[in-house]
C-alpha positions in Angstrom: -134.0 4.5 -42.7 -134.3 3.4 -39.0 -137.0 5.4 -37.2 -136.3 6.2 -33.5 -139.2 5.4 -31.2 -139.5 7.9 -28.3 -139.8 6.6 -24.8 -140.7 8.8 -21.9 -140.2 9.3 -18.2 -141.2 11.9 -15.7 -138.6 13.3 -13.2 -139.2 14.4 -9.6 -140.1 17.9 -10.8 -142.8 16.6 -13.1 -140.8 17.3 -16.3 -141.3 14.9 -19.2 -137.9 13.6 -20.5 -137.5 11.5 -23.7 -135.2 8.6 -23.1 -134.5 8.5 -26.8 -133.3 12.1 -26.8 -129.7 12.3 -28.0 -128.9 14.5 -24.9 -130.6 12.2 -22.5 -127.4 11.3 -20.5 -126.9 15.0 -19.9 -130.4 15.3 -18.4 -129.5 12.8 -15.7 -126.5 14.5 -14.4 -126.7 14.4 -10.6 -126.3 17.3 -8.2 -126.9 20.1 -10.8 -126.7 23.7 -9.7 -129.8 25.9 -10.2 -128.1 27.5 -13.2 -127.3 24.1 -14.7 -130.8 22.9 -14.1 -132.2 26.0 -15.9 -129.8 25.3 -18.8 -130.9 21.7 -18.9 -134.6 22.7 -19.1 -133.9 24.7 -22.2 -132.7 21.5 -23.9 -135.9 19.6 -23.0 -137.3 20.0 -26.5 -137.2 17.9 -29.7 -135.4 20.7 -31.4 -132.2 20.1 -29.4 -132.2 16.4 -30.3 -130.0 14.9 -33.1 -132.9 12.7 -34.2 -134.9 15.9 -35.0 -132.0 17.3 -36.9 -131.4 14.1 -38.8 -135.2 13.7 -39.3 -135.2 10.0 -38.2 -137.5 10.4 -35.2 -141.0 8.7 -35.0 -142.3 12.3 -35.4 -141.2 13.8 -38.7 -139.4 17.2 -38.4 -142.2 19.0 -40.2 -144.7 17.6 -37.7 -142.5 18.6 -34.7 -142.3 22.2 -36.2 -146.1 22.3 -36.5 -146.6 21.2 -32.9 -144.1 23.7 -31.7 -145.7 26.5 -33.7 -149.1 25.6 -32.2 -147.6 25.5 -28.7 -146.1 29.0 -29.1 -148.9 30.8 -30.9 -152.1 29.1 -29.8 -153.9 28.1 -26.5 -154.6 24.6 -27.7 -152.2 23.0 -25.2 -153.3 23.9 -21.7 -153.1 22.0 -18.4 -156.3 20.1 -17.8 -156.2 20.9 -14.1 -155.4 24.7 -13.9 -155.7 26.0 -17.5 -152.1 27.1 -17.7 -150.4 27.0 -21.1 -148.0 24.0 -21.4 -144.5 25.3 -21.8 -142.5 22.2 -22.2 -142.7 20.7 -25.7 -141.9 17.1 -24.5 -145.1 17.1 -22.4 -147.1 17.7 -25.5 -145.1 15.2 -27.6 -145.7 12.5 -25.0 -149.5 13.1 -25.1 -149.6 13.0 -28.9 -147.4 9.9 -29.0 -149.7 8.0 -26.6 -152.8 9.1 -28.6 -151.3 8.1 -32.0 -149.5 4.9 -30.9 -151.8 3.5 -28.3 -155.1 5.4 -28.8 -154.8 6.6 -25.2 -156.3 9.9 -24.3 -153.6 11.1 -21.9 -154.2 14.3 -19.8 -152.0 17.3 -20.2 -150.7 18.3 -16.8 -148.3 21.1 -16.0 -145.4 20.5 -13.6 -147.0 22.6 -10.8 -150.2 20.5 -10.9 -148.2 17.3 -11.2 -146.3 18.1 -8.0 -149.6 19.1 -6.2 -151.1 15.8 -7.2 -148.0 13.9 -5.9 -148.2 15.8 -2.6 -152.0 15.5 -2.3 -152.3 19.3 -2.3 -154.3 19.8 -5.5 -157.6 20.7 -3.8 -155.9 23.1 -1.4 -154.1 24.8 -4.3 -157.3 24.9 -6.4 -159.3 26.5 -3.6 -156.6 29.1 -3.0 -156.6 30.1 -6.7 -160.4 30.2 -6.8 -160.3 32.6 -3.8 -157.6 34.7 -5.5 -159.7 34.8 -8.7 -162.8 35.9 -6.9 -160.9 38.5 -4.9 -160.1 40.3 -8.2 -163.8 41.3 -8.4 -164.2 42.6 -4.9 -163.6 46.2 -5.8 -166.3 46.0 -8.4 -168.8 45.3 -5.7 -167.9 48.5 -4.0 -168.2 50.4 -7.3 -171.7 49.0 -7.8 -172.9 50.1 -4.3 -171.2 53.5 -4.3 -173.7 56.5 -4.3 -172.0 58.4 -7.1 -173.3 58.3 -10.7 -171.7 56.4 -13.6 -170.8 53.5 -11.3 -172.0 51.0 -14.0 -169.5 52.4 -16.4 -166.8 52.2 -13.7 -167.6 48.6 -13.0 -167.4 47.7 -16.8 -164.1 49.4 -17.1 -162.7 47.7 -14.0 -163.9 44.2 -15.1 -162.3 44.8 -18.5 -159.1 45.8 -16.7 -159.3 42.6 -14.5 -159.7 40.4 -17.6 -156.7 42.0 -19.3 -154.6 41.7 -16.1 -155.5 38.0 -15.7 -154.5 37.3 -19.3 -151.1 39.0 -18.7 -150.6 37.0 -15.5 -151.5 33.7 -17.3 -149.3 34.4 -20.2 -146.3 36.0 -18.5 -146.3 34.2 -15.1 -148.0 30.9 -16.1 -150.6 31.3 -13.3 -154.1 31.1 -14.4 -156.7 32.9 -12.3 -159.6 32.4 -14.7 -162.5 31.0 -12.7 -163.7 28.8 -15.5 -160.3 27.2 -15.9 -160.1 26.5 -12.2 -163.6 25.0 -12.0 -163.1 22.8 -15.0 -159.8 21.7 -13.5 -161.5 20.7 -10.2 -164.1 18.8 -12.2 -161.4 17.0 -14.2 -159.6 16.2 -10.9 -162.8 14.8 -9.3 -163.4 12.6 -12.4 -159.8 11.3 -12.9 -157.7 11.6 -9.7 -159.8 11.9 -6.5 -160.0 8.2 -5.8 -156.5 7.3 -6.8 -153.7 6.8 -4.3 -151.1 8.3 -6.5 -150.8 10.0 -9.9 -151.2 7.2 -12.5 -149.7 8.3 -15.8 -147.9 6.2 -18.4 
């Protein structure tokens, strides 16, 4: 049986596209409307490819199913720069392919961070998110200094509420406001991208 080797490119929106995907020509249609673009994005998965269905891809169908299950149910695949969950399956497949085939530790980067790197706005966006993250805790300062009793309990309840709210925002709106994610992302940027003229990915 002939095994199809994947080959990847990244479009102007930072989306990973497999050039070996059976629907690849459809992904390159020019002048798509917003609705057509949304429909196309839904097809950016191995599961819509004939090579997955025929089980003749470099990645066996069972392995693709396992990767997709991990993507949907676990937090293993997160953007190295902002901590957001990676939604697009082909971004993960590309990373795993380069690790297995070329022993290359490729970063996982979401589309928003990819664009911010291309536009040299990552630090600006990171600082804004850090400010937004810290602003969530401003009311707790007022609760601590208020003269009424039980303010410690109120602070603990509020902090718990903030954590739950941040989880909801991260999961539903794909916008991480966890300070640890953002600080780790800034450190990752400083190490891998600060001195580069442009985003250098395979």
